[in-house]
VMD Tcl script that draws the C-alpha trace (Angstrom):
set ca {
  {-10.03 27.79 31.38}
  {-13.62 28.22 29.28}
  {-13.17 26.36 26.10}
  {-16.67 26.64 23.92}
  {-16.65 23.24 21.94}
  {-18.10 23.97 18.02}
  {-20.89 21.70 16.83}
  {-20.14 18.23 16.51}
  {-22.47 17.75 13.20}
  {-20.64 20.52 12.11}
  {-17.50 18.90 12.70}
  {-18.36 15.72 10.97}
  {-19.88 17.84 7.98}
  {-15.97 19.73 7.54}
  {-14.22 16.34 8.11}
  {-16.31 14.92 4.74}
  {-16.21 17.92 2.59}
  {-12.13 18.38 3.53}
  {-11.85 14.74 2.63}
  {-13.92 15.16 -1.22}
  {-12.72 18.88 -1.25}
  {-16.08 19.31 -2.68}
  {-19.67 20.64 -0.47}
  {-21.76 19.04 -3.56}
  {-19.68 15.39 -2.95}
  {-19.97 15.68 0.98}
  {-23.64 16.44 0.41}
  {-24.45 13.38 -1.15}
  {-22.11 11.29 1.23}
  {-24.24 12.91 4.01}
  {-27.52 12.59 2.05}
  {-28.41 15.98 2.76}
  {-28.49 19.26 0.19}
  {-25.52 21.45 -0.61}
  {-27.10 24.19 1.38}
  {-27.07 22.54 4.81}
  {-23.48 21.70 4.04}
  {-22.62 24.97 3.23}
  {-24.59 26.16 6.52}
  {-22.51 23.59 9.16}
  {-19.60 24.88 7.30}
  {-19.98 28.59 7.67}
  {-21.36 28.16 10.70}
  {-18.09 25.99 12.13}
  {-15.94 28.90 10.88}
  {-17.56 31.74 12.43}
  {-17.06 29.05 16.06}
  {-13.46 28.91 15.16}
  {-12.94 32.18 13.95}
  {-10.87 30.84 10.94}
  {-12.11 30.39 7.18}
  {-11.50 26.83 6.70}
  {-12.17 26.99 2.83}
  {-11.73 29.18 -0.12}
  {-14.73 30.04 -2.28}
  {-14.17 30.62 -5.89}
  {-15.84 30.10 -9.25}
  {-17.90 27.70 -7.79}
  {-15.32 25.44 -6.46}
  {-13.86 25.47 -2.71}
  {-10.26 24.90 -1.69}
  {-8.94 24.16 2.22}
  {-6.88 26.92 3.42}
  {-3.51 26.33 5.25}
  {-6.02 26.24 8.62}
  {-8.45 24.04 6.68}
  {-5.97 21.32 5.87}
  {-4.20 21.32 9.50}
  {-7.89 20.59 10.74}
  {-8.63 18.25 8.47}
  {-5.67 15.78 9.77}
  {-7.01 16.22 13.54}
  {-11.01 15.53 12.09}
  {-9.80 12.59 10.23}
  {-7.99 11.16 13.11}
  {-10.71 11.48 15.65}
  {-13.31 10.32 13.57}
  {-11.08 7.17 12.64}
  {-10.63 7.02 16.19}
  {-14.03 7.25 17.01}
  {-14.93 4.55 14.29}
  {-12.64 2.00 16.02}
  {-14.30 2.92 19.43}
  {-17.27 2.08 17.99}
  {-16.75 -0.96 16.10}
  {-14.84 -2.55 19.47}
  {-18.24 -2.00 21.88}
  {-20.33 -3.59 18.95}
  {-17.83 -6.87 18.73}
  {-14.62 -6.87 20.81}
  {-11.17 -7.18 19.11}
  {-10.79 -10.33 19.70}
  {-13.63 -11.19 17.36}
  {-12.80 -9.15 14.69}
  {-11.06 -10.23 11.09}
  {-7.54 -8.04 10.27}
  {-8.63 -6.95 6.81}
  {-5.55 -6.56 4.94}
  {-5.13 -4.87 1.58}
  {-2.28 -6.39 -0.47}
  {-0.43 -6.10 -3.89}
  {-1.80 -8.96 -6.16}
  {1.29 -10.56 -6.76}
  {2.88 -10.58 -3.27}
  {-0.61 -11.61 -2.06}
  {-0.56 -14.57 -4.41}
  {3.40 -15.25 -3.95}
  {4.02 -14.47 -0.81}
  {1.89 -13.63 1.79}
  {-0.96 -16.15 1.28}
  {1.46 -19.32 1.38}
  {2.51 -17.58 4.99}
  {-1.10 -17.04 6.15}
  {-0.79 -20.25 8.40}
  {2.36 -18.84 9.92}
  {0.61 -15.66 10.83}
  {-1.89 -17.78 12.79}
  {0.58 -19.98 14.89}
  {2.38 -16.60 15.91}
  {-1.13 -14.88 16.49}
  {-4.07 -17.46 17.17}
  {-6.49 -15.01 18.26}
  {-6.40 -12.86 15.08}
  {-8.38 -13.51 11.96}
  {-7.12 -12.22 8.82}
  {-9.15 -11.41 5.73}
  {-7.05 -10.70 2.25}
  {-8.15 -8.04 -0.31}
  {-5.71 -7.96 -3.22}
  {-5.42 -4.69 -4.36}
  {-2.60 -2.00 -5.60}
  {-1.78 1.82 -5.13}
  {-3.88 4.04 -3.42}
  {-6.55 3.28 -1.07}
  {-9.23 4.79 0.20}
  {-9.77 3.61 4.05}
  {-12.91 4.79 5.12}
  {-14.86 3.51 2.32}
  {-12.89 -0.03 1.38}
  {-13.21 -1.51 5.03}
  {-9.38 -2.09 5.20}
  {-7.74 -2.28 7.96}
  {-4.25 -2.26 6.47}
  {-2.36 -1.93 3.04}
  {0.78 -3.55 2.20}
  {2.42 -1.38 -0.61}
  {5.46 -0.08 -2.50}
  {6.13 3.23 -2.00}
  {5.50 4.27 -5.95}
  {2.97 6.78 -5.05}
  {2.24 9.28 -2.92}
  {-0.19 8.63 0.55}
  {-1.97 11.12 2.61}
  {-0.58 13.16 5.40}
  {-3.43 11.20 7.58}
  {-2.33 7.63 6.80}
  {0.31 5.84 8.95}
  {2.99 4.42 7.29}
  {5.48 1.99 8.69}
  {8.48 1.00 6.79}
  {8.74 -2.84 6.35}
  {11.46 -3.92 3.90}
  {13.58 -2.70 1.14}
  {13.04 -4.14 -2.19}
  {15.51 -6.15 -4.02}
  {14.99 -7.39 -7.46}
  {17.24 -9.59 -10.26}
  {16.74 -10.41 -14.02}
  {15.33 -13.90 -13.38}
  {14.82 -16.87 -16.25}
  {14.80 -20.97 -16.68}
  {18.79 -22.52 -16.48}
  {18.27 -23.42 -19.89}
  {19.06 -19.97 -21.26}
  {21.95 -19.59 -19.50}
  {25.13 -19.92 -22.47}
  {28.29 -21.54 -21.30}
  {27.46 -20.20 -17.75}
  {26.31 -16.50 -18.52}
  {23.29 -14.97 -19.19}
  {23.60 -12.33 -22.30}
  {20.54 -9.96 -21.57}
  {21.34 -9.08 -25.25}
  {20.34 -11.58 -27.02}
  {17.03 -12.17 -24.73}
  {13.57 -11.11 -24.49}
  {13.54 -8.84 -21.40}
  {9.98 -8.98 -20.20}
  {8.49 -5.97 -18.82}
  {5.09 -5.52 -16.61}
  {3.22 -2.72 -17.29}
  {2.63 -2.09 -13.63}
  {6.43 -1.49 -12.94}
  {7.36 -0.14 -16.55}
  {11.11 1.30 -15.21}
  {11.92 -2.07 -13.10}
  {14.95 -2.55 -15.72}
  {16.09 0.69 -16.26}
  {16.45 0.79 -12.32}
  {18.10 -2.37 -12.11}
  {20.27 -0.98 -14.56}
  {21.10 1.82 -12.40}
  {21.27 -0.29 -9.23}
  {23.38 -2.99 -10.57}
  {25.61 -1.20 -13.29}
  {24.96 -3.24 -15.98}
  {24.64 -1.98 -18.96}
  {21.70 -2.65 -20.80}
  {22.13 -2.20 -24.85}
  {18.74 -2.77 -26.96}
  {17.03 -5.94 -25.76}
  {13.61 -6.85 -27.63}
  {11.14 -6.54 -25.09}
  {7.57 -7.99 -24.37}
  {5.39 -6.46 -22.13}
  {2.56 -8.03 -20.02}
  {-0.16 -6.39 -18.13}
  {0.59 -8.05 -14.31}
  {3.89 -8.86 -12.36}
  {2.46 -12.79 -11.61}
  {2.12 -12.96 -15.62}
  {5.57 -11.64 -16.36}
  {7.15 -14.72 -13.85}
  {4.78 -17.06 -15.72}
  {6.69 -15.86 -18.69}
  {10.04 -16.24 -17.57}
  {9.06 -19.80 -16.11}
  {7.87 -20.83 -19.08}
  {11.12 -19.60 -20.79}
  {9.99 -16.86 -22.65}
  {12.39 -14.76 -21.59}
  {14.09 -12.87 -18.75}
  {11.84 -11.15 -16.13}
  {12.79 -8.46 -13.28}
  {11.96 -9.72 -10.37}
  {11.25 -8.83 -6.69}
  {13.06 -11.30 -3.99}
  {9.86 -11.81 -2.04}
  {8.12 -13.41 -5.22}
  {10.60 -16.00 -6.30}
  {11.55 -17.81 -3.54}
  {9.96 -20.90 -3.95}
  {11.07 -20.70 -8.14}
  {14.35 -20.32 -6.73}
  {14.60 -22.71 -4.01}
  {13.41 -25.67 -6.77}
  {15.61 -24.23 -9.52}
  {12.64 -23.36 -11.66}
  {13.81 -19.96 -11.88}
  {17.72 -18.70 -11.43}
  {19.14 -15.14 -10.57}
  {22.47 -15.25 -12.70}
  {22.87 -11.73 -11.39}
  {21.99 -11.71 -8.05}
  {19.51 -9.01 -6.12}
  {19.92 -5.79 -5.08}
  {18.10 -2.40 -3.71}
  {16.13 -0.91 -6.87}
  {15.81 2.56 -4.19}
  {12.04 1.30 -3.98}
  {10.48 0.26 -0.13}
  {7.30 -1.62 1.16}
  {5.49 -0.17 3.67}
  {2.18 -0.77 5.74}
  {-0.23 1.66 5.86}
  {-3.00 2.30 8.34}
  {-5.82 5.00 8.88}
  {-4.54 4.58 12.54}
  {-1.80 4.15 14.69}
  {-0.19 0.92 14.95}
  {-0.37 1.09 18.95}
  {-4.26 1.94 19.33}
  {-5.03 -1.42 18.04}
  {-2.62 -4.40 19.23}
  {-4.19 -6.77 16.29}
  {-2.58 -3.89 13.31}
  {0.82 -4.06 15.61}
  {0.85 -7.92 15.94}
  {0.35 -7.85 12.10}
  {3.53 -5.01 11.53}
  {6.34 -7.10 13.76}
  {5.05 -10.21 11.97}
  {5.58 -9.17 8.47}
  {9.09 -7.56 9.36}
  {10.56 -11.25 10.60}
  {8.89 -13.03 7.77}
  {10.06 -10.58 5.18}
  {13.74 -10.28 6.99}
  {13.13 -14.17 6.60}
  {12.54 -14.59 3.22}
  {15.86 -12.29 2.31}
  {18.04 -14.82 4.79}
  {16.61 -18.08 3.21}
  {17.57 -16.87 -0.64}
  {20.68 -15.48 0.39}
  {21.65 -19.11 1.97}
  {20.54 -20.47 -1.34}
}
mol new
graphics top color blue
foreach p $ca { graphics top sphere $p radius 0.5 }
foreach p [lrange $ca 0 end-1] q [lrange $ca 1 end] { graphics top cylinder $p $q radius 0.2 }
display resetview
């Protein structure tokens, strides 16, 4: 069956323009003129026989066909990039670059890097602390560990690794007659998780009245404040294991699922790169071990 392949250069130009949804930004990334981008897109549309962009009011918008073709092109470009990296430098010599939410990185992942090295001695890890949305192409990150509190693109491969479990935590001295009265304590809030207490209230069935509260910018600051006895913090089970073991912090109400979940994100299929698959498998096992260890306390 005869098939005429459109220009690969035009496909590359389309992928950049579709990613930015802008001919101007595509021209800037490719170091060409706006007119050159427009011509390549028009030639590609003629070759395919469909409109990939809708042009109106000096702006462009992907058509249904354009959006579908974008997913294909993005994956192909990512596979090409991986293939080029593998040719230039074999897999076993490459470090796996992992982006992780800062508090989870500091309190859970970094203490376990030696465990990963023992499990997968041929794979080096480079850790990058960041949260929220990620542009894999510009950040040069291979994997991102994220909680599903934002939407990632359809071209992102996402694997669930663990459900989030949370609990109020505090120093033992805040207990009165063996109980923790939340309405008498300052509830420590985190700016990045403004609904944490309300989600726990709904999940646990424990009503919150109108306690005082103090807000901190980052999760690790909130947990540090709880360790200093400044109030009660809402904590993830994966971030307080050491404090619970040595009784610097306690969780009088126990942990409950808050409805959110952690995912490992990748721009490529995990099965396409043994390093990604190895990290995914190890991550699931380690997170499960953390839950079991805390349940046994």
